[in-house]
C-alpha positions in Angstrom: -40.4 28.8 -8.9 -43.2 31.7 -10.7 -39.8 34.1 -11.3 -38.6 31.1 -13.1 -41.2 29.9 -15.2 -41.9 34.2 -15.9 -38.1 34.7 -17.4 -38.5 30.9 -19.4 -41.3 32.5 -20.8 -40.3 35.6 -21.8 -37.0 33.9 -23.2 -39.0 31.8 -25.3 -41.1 34.7 -26.6 -38.2 36.6 -27.9 -36.9 33.9 -29.8 -40.4 33.4 -31.2 -40.1 37.2 -32.3 -36.8 36.5 -33.9 -34.2 36.7 -31.6 -31.1 34.2 -31.7 -30.3 32.5 -28.3 -27.1 34.2 -28.5 -29.1 37.6 -28.2 -31.4 36.4 -25.7 -28.8 35.4 -23.5 -27.0 38.7 -23.4 -30.6 40.5 -23.3 -31.7 38.4 -20.2 -28.0 37.9 -18.5 -28.5 34.2 -18.9 -25.9 31.5 -19.7 -26.5 30.4 -23.2 -26.4 26.9 -22.8 -29.7 27.1 -20.9 -31.1 28.9 -23.6 -30.4 26.0 -25.5 -31.5 23.5 -23.5 -35.1 25.4 -23.0 -35.3 25.5 -26.5 -34.8 21.5 -27.0 -36.7 20.8 -24.2 -39.7 23.0 -24.8 -39.7 22.2 -28.7 -39.6 26.4 -29.1 -38.9 25.3 -33.1 -41.8 22.9 -33.3 -44.5 24.8 -32.1 -46.8 26.0 -35.4 -46.4 30.0 -36.1 -50.3 30.2 -35.0 -49.6 28.7 -31.9 -46.9 30.9 -30.8 -48.8 33.8 -32.2 -52.2 32.6 -30.1 -49.9 31.8 -26.9 -48.2 35.0 -27.1 -52.0 36.6 -26.8 -53.2 34.5 -24.2 -50.5 35.4 -22.1 -50.9 39.1 -23.0 -54.9 38.9 -22.6 -54.3 37.5 -19.0 -52.1 39.8 -18.0 -53.8 42.6 -18.6 -57.0 40.7 -17.1 -55.3 40.6 -13.7 -54.2 44.2 -13.9 -56.0 46.2 -11.1 -57.4 49.9 -12.3 -57.3 49.1 -15.6 -56.7 52.4 -18.1 -58.5 52.6 -21.3 -56.1 51.4 -23.6 -55.9 48.5 -21.5 -59.8 48.2 -22.4 -59.0 48.9 -25.9 -56.2 46.5 -26.3 -57.9 44.0 -24.4 -60.7 44.4 -27.0 -58.3 44.2 -30.1 -56.1 41.2 -28.7 -59.8 39.2 -28.3 -60.8 39.6 -31.8 -57.4 38.5 -33.5 -57.8 35.4 -31.2 -60.8 34.7 -32.5 -59.6 35.3 -36.5 -56.7 33.3 -35.6 -58.9 30.2 -34.4 -61.9 30.8 -37.0 -59.4 31.2 -39.8 -56.8 28.7 -38.9 -58.0 25.4 -39.8 -58.7 26.1 -43.7 -55.4 28.6 -43.5 -53.5 25.3 -42.6 -54.9 23.1 -45.0 -54.2 25.3 -47.8 -50.5 25.8 -46.7 -49.7 22.1 -46.4 -51.6 20.5 -49.3 -49.4 19.0 -51.8 -46.1 20.3 -50.4 -44.0 17.6 -50.5 -40.4 19.3 -49.4 -40.7 21.9 -46.4 -38.8 25.1 -47.5 -37.3 27.8 -45.3 -39.4 31.1 -45.2 -41.1 29.6 -48.0 -44.8 30.9 -49.4 -47.2 28.9 -52.3 -49.0 30.5 -54.5 -52.7 30.1 -52.1 -50.6 31.6 -48.9 -49.5 34.7 -51.2 -53.1 34.9 -52.6 -54.5 34.8 -48.9 -52.1 37.2 -47.3 -52.3 39.8 -49.7 -56.4 39.7 -49.5 -55.8 39.5 -45.4 -53.6 42.7 -45.1 -55.7 44.6 -48.2 -59.0 43.7 -46.3 -57.7 45.5 -43.6 -56.7 48.7 -44.5 -58.0 51.8 -43.3 -58.6 54.8 -45.7 -55.0 56.4 -45.3 -53.2 52.7 -45.6 -55.3 52.0 -48.6 -54.0 55.6 -49.8 -50.3 54.8 -49.1 -51.3 51.2 -50.8 -52.8 52.7 -54.0 -49.5 55.4 -54.1 -47.7 52.5 -55.3 -49.1 52.6 -58.6 -49.1 56.2 -58.6 -45.2 56.2 -57.8 -44.4 53.5 -60.7 -46.9 54.9 -63.2 -45.3 58.5 -63.1 -41.7 57.1 -62.8 -41.4 58.6 -58.9 -39.6 56.5 -56.3 -39.4 58.7 -53.4 -42.1 59.0 -50.6 -42.1 61.5 -47.6 -45.1 61.2 -45.3 -45.4 63.4 -42.2 -47.9 61.3 -40.0 -50.1 61.6 -37.0 -48.6 59.6 -34.0 -50.3 55.7 -33.1 -52.4 55.5 -36.8 -50.5 52.2 -37.8 -48.2 53.4 -39.8 -45.2 50.6 -39.2 -48.0 48.0 -39.0 -48.7 48.8 -42.8 -45.4 49.3 -44.4 -43.8 46.7 -42.8 -47.0 44.2 -44.6 -46.5 46.4 -47.8 -42.5 45.4 -47.8 -43.8 42.3 -47.3 -46.3 41.6 -49.9 -43.9 43.8 -52.3 -41.0 41.0 -51.1 -43.6 38.1 -52.6 -43.9 39.8 -56.0 -43.2 37.5 -58.9 -43.7 40.6 -61.9 -39.5 41.8 -60.9 -37.4 42.6 -64.0 -34.4 41.8 -61.3 -34.2 39.8 -58.1 -33.0 42.8 -55.9 -36.4 44.4 -56.6 -37.8 42.2 -54.0 -34.8 43.3 -51.3 -36.7 45.2 -48.4 -34.4 47.5 -46.2 -35.7 48.9 -42.7 -33.7 51.4 -40.8 -35.1 53.0 -37.5 -33.3 54.8 -35.0 -32.3 51.6 -32.4 -32.1 48.0 -33.7 -35.1 47.3 -31.5 -37.4 50.1 -33.3 -36.2 47.9 -36.1 -37.4 44.5 -35.1 -41.2 45.7 -34.9 -41.0 45.2 -38.2 -39.4 42.2 -38.3 -42.1 41.0 -35.7 -45.2 42.4 -37.7 -44.1 40.9 -40.9 -43.3 37.4 -38.9 -47.0 37.8 -37.6 -48.8 38.9 -40.9 -46.8 35.2 -42.6 -48.0 33.3 -39.2 -51.4 34.3 -40.2 -51.4 32.0 -43.5 -49.1 29.4 -41.9 -45.8 30.5 -42.7 -42.9 30.3 -40.1 -40.4 33.3 -41.0 -36.6 32.6 -39.4 -34.0 34.6 -39.2 -32.3 37.2 -36.9 -31.3 40.5 -38.4 -31.5 39.0 -42.2 -34.8 37.2 -43.2 -34.1 35.4 -46.9 -37.4 34.3 -48.6 -37.7 30.9 -50.5 -37.5 33.3 -53.2 -34.4 35.3 -52.8 -35.7 38.4 -51.5 -33.9 39.6 -48.5 -35.2 41.9 -45.4 -32.8 43.8 -43.5 -33.5 45.0 -40.1 -31.2 48.1 -39.5 -30.2 50.5 -36.7 -28.8 54.0 -37.6 -25.3 52.8 -37.9 -24.2 54.6 -41.6 -21.2 52.1 -41.5 -23.0 48.9 -41.7 -25.6 49.8 -43.9 -23.7 50.8 -47.2 -23.3 47.3 -48.6 -27.3 46.6 -49.2 -29.6 46.8 -51.6 -32.8 47.0 -51.9 -36.3 49.0 -51.4 -35.7 51.4 -48.4 -38.3 52.6 -45.5 -37.0 54.9 -42.8 -39.1 55.1 -40.0 -39.5 58.3 -37.5 -36.7 60.4 -39.9 -37.2 63.4 -38.0 -36.7 61.9 -35.0 -32.9 60.7 -35.1 -29.1 62.3 -35.4 -27.4 62.6 -38.6 -29.8 62.5 -41.0 -28.6 64.1 -43.7 -25.2 61.2 -43.7 -27.9 58.6 -43.6 -30.0 60.2 -46.1 -27.1 59.7 -48.2 -26.7 55.9 -47.0 -29.9 55.2 -48.2 -29.6 56.8 -51.7 -26.8 54.4 -52.2 -29.2 51.5 -50.6 -31.4 52.3 -53.4 -29.5 53.4 -56.7 -30.6 50.8 -59.1 -33.3 51.0 -61.3 -36.4 49.8 -59.4 -36.0 50.7 -56.3 -38.5 53.3 -54.0 -37.0 54.9 -50.7 -40.2 55.6 -48.1 -39.7 58.1 -45.6 -42.5 58.4 -42.6 -42.2 60.4 -39.3 -44.1 62.4 -36.8 -42.7 66.0 -37.0 -40.5 67.3 -34.7 -38.8 70.4 -35.0 -37.7 73.0 -37.9 -34.4 73.1 -36.7 -34.0 69.2 -37.8 -31.6 68.2 -40.5 -34.3 66.6 -42.4 -36.9 69.7 -42.5 -34.7 71.1 -45.3 -35.0 68.1 -47.2 -38.9 68.0 -46.4 -39.8 72.1 -47.5 -37.6 71.4 -50.2 -34.8 74.1 -49.2 -32.1 71.3 -49.7 -33.5 71.0 -53.0 -33.3 74.3 -54.3 -30.0 75.1 -52.8 -27.9 73.0 -55.1 -30.1 74.4 -58.4 -29.4 78.2 -59.5 -31.7 80.8 -58.6 -34.1 80.7 -61.9 -34.2 76.9 -61.6 -35.7 77.4 -58.4 -39.2 76.4 -57.6 -41.8 77.0 -54.8 -42.6 74.1 -52.3 -46.2 74.0 -50.5 -45.6 71.6 -47.5 -48.8 72.9 -45.8 -51.9 70.4 -44.6 -53.9 71.6 -47.3 -51.9 71.3 -50.5 -50.4 68.1 -49.4 -53.5 66.2 -47.2 -54.3 64.0 -50.3 -50.8 63.6 -51.7 -48.8 65.3 -53.9 -46.0 64.9 -56.6 -43.6 67.5 -55.4 -40.6 69.6 -58.3 -38.0 67.0 -56.5 -40.1 64.3 -57.6 -41.2 63.0 -54.3 -44.4 62.2 -53.5 -45.6 63.9 -49.9 -48.0 63.6 -48.0 -49.4 64.8 -44.4 -51.9 62.8 -42.1 -53.5 64.0 -39.3 -55.2 62.3 -36.5 -58.5 64.3 -37.5 -58.1 63.0 -41.3 -57.9 59.1 -40.1 -60.6 59.8 -38.0 -62.9 61.8 -40.4 -62.3 58.7 -42.5 -63.5 56.2 -40.2 -60.5 55.5 -38.1 -62.0 53.3 -34.7 -59.5 52.8 -32.9 -58.7 56.5 -31.6 -60.7 58.6 -29.3 -60.0 62.0 -30.4 -61.6 64.0 -27.7 -59.7 62.2 -25.3 -56.3 62.5 -26.6 -57.1 65.9 -26.8 -57.7 66.0 -23.0 -54.5 63.8 -22.4 -51.9 66.9 -24.1 -51.1 70.0 -23.6 -52.4 71.8 -27.0 -48.5 72.2 -28.4 -48.1 68.3 -27.8 -51.5 67.6 -29.5 -50.4 70.0 -32.6 -47.1 68.3 -32.9 -48.0 64.5 -32.1 -51.4 64.3 -33.9 -52.1 67.3 -36.2 -48.2 67.3 -37.9 -47.2 70.6 -36.9 -43.3 71.1 -36.3 -42.0 73.0 -33.2 -40.9 75.9 -34.8 -36.9 77.7 -34.1 -36.9 79.1 -30.4 -39.7 77.8 -29.4 -38.1 74.7 -27.2 -36.0 74.7 -24.9 -33.2 72.4 -25.6 -31.7 71.9 -29.1 -33.3 68.7 -30.4 -30.5 68.2 -32.7 -27.9 68.2 -30.0 -30.1 66.1 -27.7 -31.0 63.3 -30.1 -27.4 63.2 -30.6 -26.9 62.4 -26.9 -28.8 58.8 -27.8 -27.3 55.3 -28.4 -28.3 52.1 -29.4 -28.2 50.5 -26.1 -29.2 47.1 -27.8 -25.5 47.2 -29.3 -23.4 49.9 -26.9 -24.5 48.5 -23.5 -23.0 45.1 -23.2 -23.7 45.6 -19.0 -27.7 46.3 -20.3 -29.8 43.2 -20.0 -33.3 45.0 -20.8 -35.2 41.6 -20.0 -33.8 40.3 -17.2 -35.3 40.3 -14.0 -33.1 43.0 -12.9 -31.8 44.5 -16.3 -28.5 46.0 -14.8 -27.9 43.6 -12.0 -26.4 44.8 -8.6 -25.3 47.9 -10.0 -26.7 50.8 -8.4 -29.3 53.5 -10.5 -31.0 56.1 -9.3 -34.4 56.7 -10.5 -35.8 60.3 -11.2 -39.7 61.2 -11.1 -40.8 64.1 -12.6 -44.4 64.6 -10.9 -47.6 64.9 -13.2 -51.7 65.0 -11.6 -54.1 62.9 -12.9 -55.7 65.6 -14.7 -53.2 65.3 -17.6 -52.5 68.4 -17.9 -49.2 70.2 -17.7 -46.0 68.6 -18.8 -45.6 65.2 -19.1 -44.7 63.4 -16.1 -42.2 60.6 -16.3 -40.7 58.0 -14.2 -36.6 57.5 -15.5 -33.9 55.1 -14.7 -30.1 56.5 -14.7 -27.0 54.8 -14.5 -24.5 57.1 -12.6 -21.0 57.0 -14.5 -18.6 54.1 -12.5 -15.5 56.8 -13.1 -15.4 60.6 -12.5 -16.0 62.2 -15.7 -17.5 59.1 -16.9 -21.2 58.8 -18.5 -24.7 59.4 -17.3 -27.2 56.7 -19.1 -30.7 56.7 -19.3 -31.8 53.2 -19.6 -35.6 53.2 -18.9 -38.0 56.0 -18.7 -41.5 55.1 -18.5 -44.9 58.0 -18.8 -47.2 58.7 -16.3 -49.2 61.3 -17.5 -52.6 61.2 -16.7 -52.5 58.3 -14.2 -53.6 58.7 -10.6 -51.0 59.5 -8.0 -51.4 56.1 -6.6 -50.8 54.0 -9.8 -47.6 56.4 -10.4 -46.5 55.1 -6.9 -46.8 51.8 -8.4 -44.8 52.4 -11.4 -42.1 53.9 -9.1 -41.9 50.7 -6.8 -42.0 48.1 -9.9 -38.5 50.2 -10.6 -36.9 49.9 -7.4 -37.6 45.8 -7.4 -36.0 46.0 -10.9 -33.2 48.4 -10.0 
């Protein structure tokens, strides 16, 4: 009975995140008619947007509260969720009144001028130093006639959170010369990752009592289109709009995807924004980052030197190829008031090389990595689209199919290689492909906690 309630609640949360019933059915391995019956019986569509967010936060808070042996990250998340819950509770009555005042007919995905003003104020008031710099770069680039931004950034400094909301504000502009200039396109390594943008946008809209509906595409009442795409070049060529490419240093076929991105933002007044943590100097994107790709097309006397070190780019700079570049490290944001990360704790939890790569924006140099990153990335697929037998949100994602569970141990000190537990599905026929369907990092966890992760996997697979 408890298991049934959990599955039903999970299905409802996925629906509120924008997944259509048919997709929920596929992901969870549940009959579509059951999903539609739950949707109607429990009135999923009738639940107010703020109540949806509140219930999701409540569920997560209860889960964290009941967790044994909480980590530092758990306590930080509890604090963050508690504060967000209070903000929603304190601000909801006024926002609801403003949203409903004088509204004769409810339009789908509609923002009133008052709601747009309230949303803009909420977003801008929460920006940190580096996020405000990114927001200001919009004006700087527009005045300079620059439409490309390329940002190298530390992990976990709110880049996806910021750019999702920046795009929403741009989609709600009323000063565009052409309607297509409101369109926003998000491209990520996988459709699941692209849906992170969607989730952030929906939560931001819910704060001003607007419920945004749509699957891979959301159309606002003003005609603006928001597209959420995985890295499928063939499916991306027909779109037109401002373009956001998340973690572009970690995708395969970057040169091909960049060509497609250029086509999507060909028309006047459209922007392209690339942001990512660094990977290796052998990645296809590196030649675009350091200017080599731009220079190789020029005659020798027309080539220009690019300085792409932190000292040159930490405040942002328009480079010879008419691209605004910036490097933002974890130290940068902490030194400018970022309170959400304990940098000393991060240093202790990672090796020096990991810290420099993931948080200080240093690339892994050629010859320093054990494997060729481009070949490894090329082995990846978007499981949401390509693995029809994988139901990631089901109680048993692979049903009764046997799997292998691999464990790379790591001590509780957090030193050494990054420990992890992975689930591998062996091929059903000789010569078939092995699929890694889930990986959980266990670096820094006590051995008892690592054992619990393994035990959890044995119950799900």
